[in-house]
C-alpha positions as CSV (number, residue, x, y, z in Angstrom):
1,M,7.7,-15.2,-22.2
2,K,9.1,-18.0,-19.7
3,M,9.4,-17.4,-16.3
4,G,12.7,-16.0,-15.5
5,D,13.6,-14.8,-18.8
6,M,14.8,-11.2,-19.4
7,P,12.5,-9.2,-21.6
8,A,14.2,-9.2,-25.5
9,T,15.1,-6.4,-27.5
10,Y,14.3,-6.4,-30.9
11,F,16.2,-5.3,-34.1
12,I,15.5,-4.5,-37.7
13,S,16.8,-2.8,-41.0
14,D,16.2,-1.9,-44.5
15,I,12.7,-2.8,-45.0
16,H,12.1,-0.4,-47.4
17,I,8.1,0.8,-47.0
18,G,7.2,2.3,-50.0
19,L,9.4,0.7,-52.4
20,Q,7.9,-2.1,-53.7
21,N,4.3,-2.9,-56.0
22,P,1.3,-2.4,-53.6
23,K,0.7,-6.5,-53.2
24,S,4.6,-6.6,-51.9
25,E,4.3,-3.6,-49.8
26,Q,0.9,-5.2,-48.3
27,L,2.4,-8.5,-47.7
28,K,5.6,-6.5,-46.0
29,L,3.1,-4.4,-43.3
30,D,1.5,-7.8,-42.9
31,N,4.5,-9.3,-41.5
32,L,5.5,-6.2,-39.6
33,D,2.2,-6.6,-38.0
34,R,3.3,-10.3,-37.2
35,L,6.5,-9.1,-35.7
36,F,5.4,-6.3,-33.6
37,A,3.0,-9.1,-31.5
38,I,5.8,-10.9,-31.1
39,I,7.6,-7.9,-29.7
40,K,4.4,-7.0,-28.0
41,A,4.4,-10.3,-26.0
42,E,7.9,-10.9,-25.0
43,G,9.9,-7.6,-25.4
44,S,10.8,-4.4,-24.0
45,S,12.5,-2.2,-27.1
46,L,12.9,-2.2,-30.4
47,Y,15.7,-0.8,-32.7
48,M,15.1,0.2,-36.2
49,L,18.6,0.7,-37.7
50,G,17.7,2.6,-40.7
51,D,16.0,2.3,-44.5
52,I,12.8,1.3,-42.6
53,L,11.2,3.8,-45.3
54,D,12.5,3.9,-48.9
55,Y,12.1,7.6,-48.7
56,W,10.8,10.3,-45.9
57,M,10.4,13.9,-45.9
58,E,8.5,15.5,-43.6
59,F,7.3,19.9,-42.9
60,R,5.9,21.8,-39.9
61,Y,2.1,20.5,-41.1
62,V,2.7,17.8,-44.3
63,I,4.0,14.7,-44.2
64,P,4.1,12.1,-47.1
65,K,1.2,9.9,-47.9
66,G,1.0,5.9,-48.3
67,F,3.1,5.5,-44.7
68,S,-0.4,5.7,-42.4
69,R,-0.5,2.1,-41.1
70,F,2.8,1.5,-40.7
71,T,2.7,4.9,-38.6
72,C,-0.5,2.9,-36.8
73,L,1.6,0.4,-36.1
74,L,4.1,1.9,-34.7
75,S,2.0,4.1,-32.3
76,D,0.0,0.9,-31.2
77,L,3.7,-1.0,-30.1
78,V,4.4,2.2,-28.0
79,S,1.5,2.0,-26.6
80,H,2.1,-1.0,-25.3
81,N,5.2,0.3,-23.3
82,I,7.5,-1.0,-25.8
83,E,10.4,1.6,-26.4
84,V,11.3,2.1,-29.7
85,I,14.5,4.2,-31.4
86,Y,14.9,4.8,-35.2
87,V,18.1,5.4,-36.5
88,A,18.0,7.5,-39.9
89,G,19.5,5.6,-42.7
90,N,20.4,6.7,-46.0
91,H,16.7,6.8,-47.6
92,D,15.0,8.0,-44.1
93,F,18.0,10.2,-43.7
94,Y,15.9,12.6,-42.5
95,L,13.1,12.1,-39.9
96,G,11.9,15.2,-38.7
97,R,10.0,15.4,-35.5
98,Y,6.8,13.6,-36.6
99,F,8.0,10.6,-35.2
100,D,9.1,11.6,-31.6
101,D,6.3,14.6,-31.4
102,E,3.3,12.5,-32.2
103,L,4.1,8.5,-32.1
104,G,6.7,8.7,-29.4
105,V,9.2,7.0,-31.1
106,K,12.8,8.4,-30.5
107,T,14.9,9.3,-33.7
108,I,19.1,9.4,-33.6
109,Y,21.4,9.6,-36.2
110,G,24.7,8.2,-37.0
111,I,26.5,5.7,-34.7
112,N,25.5,5.6,-30.8
113,E,26.2,3.5,-27.6
114,R,24.2,1.3,-25.7
115,V,24.3,-1.2,-22.9
116,I,21.5,-3.6,-23.0
117,D,21.6,-5.8,-20.3
118,G,25.2,-5.6,-19.6
119,R,26.4,-5.9,-23.1
120,K,27.8,-3.0,-25.3
121,F,26.3,-2.1,-28.3
122,L,27.6,0.0,-31.0
123,I,24.7,0.8,-33.5
124,A,24.2,2.9,-36.8
125,H,22.8,2.2,-40.0
126,G,25.9,1.8,-41.4
127,D,26.0,4.9,-44.4
128,G,28.8,7.3,-44.4
129,L,30.9,5.2,-41.4
130,G,34.5,4.7,-42.3
131,K,37.0,5.7,-45.5
132,G,35.7,6.7,-48.9
133,D,32.2,7.4,-50.3
134,I,32.9,11.1,-49.5
135,G,30.0,12.4,-52.2
136,Y,27.8,10.7,-50.1
137,K,29.0,12.2,-46.9
138,L,28.8,15.8,-48.1
139,F,25.5,14.9,-50.1
140,T,24.2,14.3,-46.3
141,R,25.7,17.0,-44.9
142,I,24.0,19.1,-46.9
143,V,20.3,17.5,-47.0
144,R,20.4,17.4,-43.1
145,N,21.2,20.8,-42.9
146,R,17.8,22.6,-41.5
147,F,18.2,25.9,-43.3
148,N,18.5,23.9,-46.7
149,L,15.8,21.8,-45.6
150,S,13.9,25.1,-45.3
151,L,13.9,26.0,-48.6
152,L,11.9,23.1,-50.2
153,E,8.5,23.8,-47.4
154,F,7.7,26.2,-50.7
155,H,6.3,23.1,-52.5
156,P,6.0,19.7,-50.4
157,D,4.8,17.6,-53.8
158,L,8.1,18.9,-55.5
159,A,10.4,18.1,-52.6
160,I,8.7,14.6,-51.9
161,G,9.3,14.3,-55.1
162,L,12.6,15.0,-55.1
163,I,13.4,13.1,-52.3
164,K,11.8,10.1,-53.7
165,S,14.3,9.9,-57.2
166,L,17.4,10.7,-54.5
167,S,16.0,7.8,-53.3
168,R,16.7,6.0,-56.2
169,L,20.1,7.5,-57.0
170,S,21.1,6.0,-53.7
171,R,19.7,2.5,-54.7
172,K,21.3,2.2,-57.7
173,H,25.1,3.7,-55.9
174,K,25.1,1.1,-53.6
175,K,23.9,-1.4,-56.7
176,V,27.5,-1.1,-58.5
177,D,29.4,-0.7,-54.8
178,Q,27.7,-3.6,-53.4
179,V,31.3,-5.3,-52.5
180,F,33.0,-2.2,-51.4
181,E,30.4,-1.3,-49.1
182,T,30.2,-4.9,-48.0
183,D,33.7,-4.7,-47.2
184,R,33.7,-1.3,-45.7
185,L,31.4,-2.2,-43.1
186,L,33.3,-5.2,-42.0
187,N,36.4,-3.4,-41.8
188,F,35.2,-0.3,-40.2
189,A,34.0,-2.7,-37.1
190,E,37.3,-4.3,-37.1
191,S,39.1,-1.1,-36.9
192,L,36.8,0.2,-34.1
193,A,37.0,-3.0,-32.2
194,T,40.9,-1.9,-31.6
195,E,40.0,1.6,-30.5
196,K,36.8,0.9,-28.1
197,K,35.8,-2.4,-26.5
198,F,31.9,-3.6,-27.3
199,D,30.1,-6.7,-27.7
200,Y,27.7,-6.0,-30.8
201,F,28.3,-3.7,-33.7
202,V,24.9,-3.8,-35.0
203,C,23.9,-2.3,-38.7
204,G,22.1,-2.6,-41.9
205,H,22.9,-0.5,-45.3
206,N,24.2,-3.5,-47.3
207,H,21.5,-6.2,-46.6
208,V,24.2,-8.6,-46.4
209,Q,23.1,-10.7,-43.5
210,G,25.5,-12.5,-40.7
211,I,27.1,-12.3,-38.0
212,T,30.8,-12.4,-37.9
213,E,33.4,-12.4,-34.8
214,L,35.8,-9.8,-34.9
215,S,39.8,-10.7,-34.4
216,V,39.4,-8.2,-30.8
217,S,37.2,-10.7,-28.4
218,P,34.1,-10.6,-27.5
219,C,33.4,-7.9,-30.2
220,R,30.9,-9.0,-33.0
221,Y,30.2,-7.4,-36.2
222,V,26.2,-8.0,-36.7
223,N,24.4,-7.3,-40.3
224,L,20.7,-7.4,-40.3
225,G,19.8,-7.5,-43.7
226,S,16.9,-6.5,-46.0
227,W,13.4,-7.4,-46.1
228,I,13.1,-6.8,-50.1
229,N,14.1,-10.0,-51.3
230,G,11.7,-12.3,-49.6
231,N,13.6,-13.0,-46.7
232,L,12.0,-11.4,-43.2
233,P,15.1,-11.0,-40.8
234,Y,15.3,-9.7,-37.5
235,G,18.0,-9.7,-34.9
236,V,16.9,-10.8,-31.0
237,F,19.0,-10.0,-28.0
238,K,17.7,-12.0,-24.9
239,N,19.1,-13.7,-21.8
240,G,22.9,-11.8,-22.5
241,F,22.8,-13.8,-26.6
242,F,22.1,-12.2,-29.9
243,K,20.5,-14.0,-32.8
244,L,19.4,-13.6,-36.3
245,E,15.7,-14.9,-36.7
246,E,13.5,-15.0,-39.5
247,L,9.6,-14.5,-39.3
């Protein structure tokens, strides 16, 4: 970090750890380790805006296997005094208490406001926002209900298998509605800009990376893209400016 620079704030989304073949997953985690090294040297906080994991289900005494290296990387990041905020997505839609209690990661849901170095951010994964997709909105209301989740505790293996199947269904649904999803999030941000003042609306979900200036100044729409097609995008806010970078 250069003398006089403010610590940077970093943003990632849609890494989908657990989706691809073992070689691709290993490379994904190697690259995440590289990014975390940059954050430890240059940053103060990391916002993970959903679908970091391709699926997740936890119980009082059980979490899924296959994510040990990822959780160790997160724990190490927190131990270096980096604030980590994890917004649930439509694949990692219920994060429970493990990340908060065991790793020191703050988990949140939906759309949230943050002021970072004097700029107002609205952050979300992007699922369930705006008009339409009634079926998905009903689905999340059901699966994030604690009582409904408690019904699955009788057999964690079956429950986690169910969640993996639902994750695949979600991906098929989004592929069919890709154009709708792209327009929906941008239109939602445009509508929101007429109701409240903000500097950045930052999300993921539709995997369409980019920064768009909205019709109401100084509002900007930012989509962080995805790591599943060979690209390694991340967002960084530093010294009053937001940029999309490639690792």
